[in-house]
N, C-alpha and C positions, 0 to 999 in steps of 0.2 A: 826272564830278565829283559828281553827285548820288548815285551809288552809293557813292562814297568817303565822302561826308558822312553818308549813312545808316549805313554800316558803322561810322564813327567814333562816331556817336551811340549806336549799339547797344552798342558796346564800353564807352562811358562809362556807359550805363544798367546794363550787366552788372556793371561795377566798383562802382557805387554800391549795387546790390542785394547784392553780395558783402560790401561794407563794412558795410552796414546789418545784414546777417545776423550778421556777426562781432560787431558792437557789441551786438546783441540777445542773442547767446549769452553775451557777456561780462557784460552786465547781469544776465542770468538767473542765472549762476553767482555773481555778486557778491551778489545778493539771497538766494540759497540759502545761501551761506556765512554771510551775516549772520544769517539766521534760526536756523541751527543753532549759531551761534557756533563756527565751525570752529577758532578758536584754542584755545578751551576743550576741545573734543573732542580735538584733537591732543595737547595737553599731558597730558590725562588718560589718553591711550593709553600714554604713557610709563610712568606709575605702574601702570596695569593690567597691562601687559606684564611689568614688573618683578616684581609679585606672582606672576604666572603662571609666569614663568621660575624664580624662586626656589623655588616650590612643586614644580615638576618636578624641579629639581636636588636639593632636600633630601629628596624622597621617592623618589629614584633612578629617575625615569622619563625616558625619552628625549624630546627635543623633537620630532624628526621622527616618532617613533612615535605622538605624540599631536597631530599637526597639526590633526586635526578639532576637538579641544577648544580648541586655540589659536585657530583661526578663529572658532568659535562664541563664544568668550569676548570676543575683540576686537570682533567684529561686534555682539554683544549689548550690551556695555558702551558702545560708541560710539553705538548706536541710542538707548539710554535716556538718555544724556547729551544727545544732540542733541534728542531729543523733549522733554526737560525744559527745555532752553534755548528751544525754539520756544514752549512754553507761557508761559515767562517773558516772552518778547517780546510775546506777545498781551496778557498781564496788565498789562505796563508801558507799553502804547502811549499812555497818557495823560500819562506823565511823560517818556518818551523824547524828545519834540520839544523839551524844555527843555534837553537835554544835547547838546553838540557831537558827541560820539562816537557817539550813538545816534539823532540826528535824521533820518538817512537810511535807517533800517531800513525794509524794505518794509511792516511793520505800521504805520509812521508815515506813510509817503508814500501809502499806499493801494494800493500795488502788490499786496499780499496781503490777501485777505479774512480778517478776524478769525476767522470761523466755520470756514472751510476750513483756515486755518492751525492753529487749535486741534485740529481733527480730524486733521490731518497729524501734529501733535505726539503725539497719543494713539496713532496708528497706529505711529509710530516706537517708542514706549515698549512697546507690546504685542509688536511683533516682536522688540524687544530682550530683553524678559523671556522670550519663548518660546525664543529662542536660548540664553539663560543656563540655562533650565530643562532644556535638552538636555545640559547639562554636569552640574550638581548642583542639588538643591533649595536648598541653602544659598546658592549663588551668586545664584539668582533672588530669594531672600528678602532678601539684602543689597542687590540691585538695587532692590527695592521700597522698602527703607529709604532708599536714596540718592535716589530719585525723590521720595518723600514729604518728606524733609528739605529738598530744594531747592525744590520747587514749593510745598509747603504751609507748612512751618516758616519757610523763608527768604522766598520771593517774596511769598506771600499774608499772612503773619503778622508777621514781625519787621522786614522791610526798611524799611517806612515808619513803624514805630512805635518801635523801640528802637535805642539806640546800640550795643547788643550784637549787632546784625544780622550783623556780619562774623563773629563767633564762632559764631553759629547756622549761618551759611552754610558754615562750615568743616567741618561734619559731612559734608555731601554731597561736598565736595571731597576728603575723606580716605577715602571709601568705595572708589574704584576699585581700589587694591591689594588690599583685602580680597576684592573680587569676583574678581580674578585668582587669588588664592591658593585661595579656596573652590571655584573651578571645577575645581581639581585635587584639593584636600584639604579636605573639608567641616569637618574638625576644625582650626579656625584655630590655627596655631602662634604662639608668641611673636614669631616673625619677622614674621608678617603684621600683628600688632598694633603692632609697632615701626614698620612702614611707615605704618600708620594714624596713629600719634601724631606721626611726623615731618611728614606732610602736614597734620595738624590744626594743629600749632604753627607751621608755615611760612606758612600762609595769612594770619593777622592782620597780621604785618609787611609781607607782600607787598601786601595790599589797603589797608592804612593808607597806604603810600607812594603807591599809585595814587589814593586818596581825597584826599590832600593836593594832588596835581597837578590834580585835578578838583574841588577844593573849591567853586568858584563854581558849577559846574554842579549838583553835589549840593544845594547850598543853594537854587538856583533851583527844583530839582525837589522840594524838601521832603523829601529823604532824609536821615535823621539819622545820617550817618556820623560817626565819632569826631572828625575835624578840624572838622566843621561845628558840632557841639554843644560840644565841649570845647576846641577850638583846637589849634594846631600844637604848642605846648609839651607838652601832655598826650599828644598823639598820638605824639610822638617818644619820650616816656618809656615808653609802652605798647609801642611797637615794639621798643625795646631789651629790655624785660622778656620779651617773647615770644621774642626771639632767645636770651636767656639760658636760657629754658625748653627750648630745643632741645638744649642742651649734654649733658644726661645720657642722652638717648634712644638715640644710637648705641651706648652701652655695653650695651644690651639685645641687641645683635647681635655682641658680642665673641666668643662661643663658636662662632657659626655663620659669621660673615663674616671673623673674624680681626682681629688688632691693626692691620695696615696700613689696613684700611678705617676702623676707629675713629679712627686718627690723621688720615686724610684728612678725615673728617667733622668732627673737632674743629678742624682747620685752617680748614675752610670756616666753621665757627661763629665762631671767633675773628676771622677776616677780616671777617665781616659785622658783628660787634660793634665791632671797631676802626674800621671805616669809619663806623659810626653815631656813635661817640664823637668821632672825629677832626673830623668836620664838624658836630658838634652845636651849637656856639656860633657857627657862621658865620651871617652875615646873611641869606644867600639860602636860604630854606627849600625853594624849588622845586628848587634844585640838590641839596640833601640828599635830598629825596624821590625825585628822578630817579635818583641814584646808588644809593639803597637799593632802588629798584624794579628797576633793571637787574641789580644783584647778586643779587636774589632769584630772577630767572629763570635766571641762570647756576648758582646754588646748586642749585636743584631738578634741573636737567638733569644736572649733574655728579654729584650725590649718587646719583640713581637709575641712571644709566648705569654708574657705577662699581660698583654692586652686581652688575650683570650681568657686568662685566669680571672682577671678583674671582673669580667662580665658574668662569671660563674659564681661570684661571691655574693 
């Protein structure tokens, strides 16, 4: 009986150790994902890949024949985006505890040392730029511009000072497709710039909707987002104005992507605008913001994935 009891206790201890190990690994991955803002990295990979794919297609270069450039570009862009996000987390560790969605970041809880985390972010950026430099100098330079615009112009300069911080931050968010194109063709085509302008104009309505949903948190943190400073009514008007600004941009791609793509893009734009107008005067601003935010995510995914699909037809 004693042997059976000892064996049972040993099995229990082993199970507890295994469970604790799995929990520890899960927490480590959660902290890492939070530090690099994995959602931002993944979404930007879609636009980077699209720029890269279109550059290969329209310069008559094979995808598989250039797999090295593809790998270096995706790796490089993901590293500089992740590194920039890490530095953003370190810089914002004083206001992140005031916001529900950021209060559990490892830079807030103390799990991650600020100095070591910042060094990690810098290392990621360096490796990312080195990877891009192995494609073209233009891709690396654009990568530097992206890092500077996000870390310096947005995080350190405009985010806490100006209501226009969202527009300033849109520069860095629009850079990835340029990086993708420049890694193949340093001479940026109008197609690459069209992708840049689509991403630039898409971000304000996307983030205004998010800011409306998180307005109390931004107010508590002292971040002058548009709904905090100007209120919901003004924010909704600005959101619709930016959606309207998206309408002419797809026509820059009519000769390269064809009329079917332009029609699809226009339908997406009309759908977004109609959704915003239809619910504009509804009492529940949070429902309006949520529906606009969800639509913006679907919009970006469909828009960029369709560009790839069009070239395969």
